[in-house]
Steps between C-alpha positions, in 0.01 A plus 500: 500500500768349285862553413599539865875536525748543775844667479757682707536873446821703505503537880425140586125503554300207374218632282183327386272634231307433184726534190347701219661322207356742243680788677826317579800542269846350469631763745201543738247272666158659557336389831150586603439550873844405624528404868792444729516154656583543867606183689518504878619229735320500834653413836361146473661452157179539306533690171243758399470651156345841440454694174536875490382673183737763355204743506189432699188533287332707775745777406416501130213659306318433180590209275824431689295420812276254309741359243831501685836642410770363267862554590789438257823348639827512310603144440861599553427589868288206603562130546249288312451126532408218277269204572390610847151398596345696786310335782124545475490673843719781374317551172162486681622767748615716206172455313292577805696819543401628156188317391276630771350839416696784662328659800337834442725796554411688819353843440751783525403730780565871483789614710402650838596868476365602839743616766601224747398546860771658713579305809655681795760274653583711806159616616548354844827688559344836415212437741749401775702820440185716522383324813846539658522873412153566642585313820818698551312832472 
């Protein structure tokens, strides 16, 4: 995977993706399979980096599932960089997220239209009342 870029979107999220130069224009940058870079600092001070795709492939069908999705970002609402080289660990994590074949979609099961079982919550109280009434007679 080439042309991997990183930028900050309009609400401050760091985004990584594969720029599609042929679809990018002066006003928009086209990014295939954009993912949010999530950085967490653990209690021990260790930093962990996770990537969250904008749309999980498991939720897509057809060519989108296999080939990925291209999103277009207005250049006026993102912050781009120049000359930034990404660490291999980040690019490898990104590539692994999208290079592996997507898992098969689980079969869609028909909705259960049967009536749910009715559960009596106060069966014991009714039996106690009946027993008490019979004892008083």
